[in-house]
N, C-alpha and C positions, 0 to 999 in steps of 0.2 A: 570496557574489558581490560582485565589485568593480566599481566605475565604470570604464569605459574610455574615454579621450578621446585621439583622435588628435593627434599633435603639431602639425599644421597648424590644429587647431580652436581657436576662441577661446571660452572660458568665462568671462564677467566675474565678478569678485568679488561674491558675494552670491547668485548663482543657486543654487537648490536642487535637486540632482538625486539620485534614488534609486539604491540599490545595484543592481548588475547592468545599468545602463543603458549604451548604447554611443553615443558621439559621433563621427562619422566625419569625413572629410577636409573642410577649409574650411568647417565649420559654425560659426555664431556664437550662442551662448546669452547673452542680455542679463541683467544684474544681477538684475532683478526676477522672472525666470522661475522657475516652480515645476514640476518634472518628477518624475514617479513613478518606481517601480522597474521594472526590465525593459524599458525603452523603447529604441527604436533610432531615431537621427536620422541619415539618410543624408548623402551628400556634398552641400555647399553648401545645407544647411538653416539657415534663420534663425528664431530664436524671440525675439520682443520681451519687453519688461519685464512687461507686463500679460497674461501668459499663464499659464494652468494646464493642465497635461497630466497625465492620470491614469496608472495603471499599464498596463504591457504595450501600450503605444501604438507603432505603427510608422509613421514619417514617412520616405518615400522621397525620393530625390535631388531637389534643386532645389524645395523647398517652403518658402515663407515664412509663419510663423504669426505674424501681426500682433497688436498690442495689442487686447484685448477679445475674443480667442477663447479658448474653453474646449473641451477635448477630454477626455471622460470615459475610463474604463478600455477597453482592448481596441479602440480606434479605429485604423483603417488609412487613411492618406493616401497615395495613389498618386503616382507620379513627376510632377513639375511641376504638381501641382493647386494652385489659387489660393484663397486667402481674401482678402476685401476688409475694410476697417473703416470706410471713409467711403463714403456712398452717392453723393455727388456732388463728387468731388475736383477741385480746381483748384490748379494749381502757385502762383498768385499769392495765394491765400486760404488761411490756416491754419484747419483744421477739426478740430483735435485734441480740442476739446471736444464734437465731434459724432460720435465713434466709436460705432457700433451694435454691441452684443454679439452674438457668434455662439456657439451651443452646439452641439456634436456629442455626442449621447448614446452611452452604452456600446454597443460592438460594431458601430458603424456603419462602412461602407466607402465611402470617397471615391475614385472611380476616377481614373486617369491623366488630366491635363489638365482635370479637371472644374473649374468655378469656383463658389464659395459666396459669393454676395452677402451683405454684412453684415446683420445683424438676423435671420437666419434660425436656426430650430432643426431640427436634423436628428435625427429619432426614433431610438430604440434599434433597433439591427440593421438600419437602413435600408441600402440599396445604391444609390449614386449612379453611375451608368454613365460610362465614359471620355468625356470631352468635353462632359458636360451642364453646363448652366447653371442653377443653383438660385437662384430669386429669392424664395422664400417657405418657410414652414415644410413639413417633410416628415414624414408620419406614421411611426410605428414600423413596421419591416419593409417599408416601401415599396421598390419598385424604380423608380428615376427615370431617364430617359434623355431625350435631345434637348436642343434649344435653342428656347424655354426648356424646362427639364425638366418632364416629365409622368410621372404614375404609369402604368406599364405592366405592373404585377403585383406580386407579393409574394415576399419572400425569407425562407427559414428562417434561423435564427441560425447555421447551419453553412455558409451561403452557396449553397445549392440553390434554384432558383425553385420557388415552391409554384403548383400549377395547380388550378383548380377553385374552387367555393364550398362552404360548409358546412363540415362537419368534414373537415379534411385531415390526413393523416399524411405526414410527410417521410420520405424513405429513411433518414435517421439516426434516426428513431424519435420526433422531436419532433411534437407535435400542436397544430393551430390551428384556430380557427373564423374563416372568412373570409366577409365579405359585400361589398357594393359599395363601402364606404367604410373598413372597418377588417380588420386581421388580429391576432387575439388568441391568444397561446399559452395552451394548456389545461393 
């Protein structure tokens, strides 16, 4: 598998991009970025210098992945979703020394137009609904919706909503133990 970079994309010297990844129209990958294998960066995607992106990550059109963001393997970033990296930005005050790290764990989905406020960790296989605003950590497998985002259920790693409590089996065959605060794969 070879790396594919559209002629309009800019990949700065020093950027590390794995085989089989695709960089589409008008994207910009900065020199310090590290991107895994089999990734897709859509049209108009920006990836900062202090960014690590795992394998098989899909970043849809118009997403900026700013410094201090880490995306583990199999993360999906929906169109026009937003990451921040400074909690209280001001144009006249430089706060690059105040970047708050954001970590998105393996298999998480970040829906279209959602916002992830810096300093948050999104748990494995969590599902952030379109337009949600996440201001704090999200547990693994949580389904988060609204402004501010609140947990409205649990999601299987296959993307189907899980219903009920106790021992639950998804249609895909995966099994979970669910209580009021956690969803644990079995």
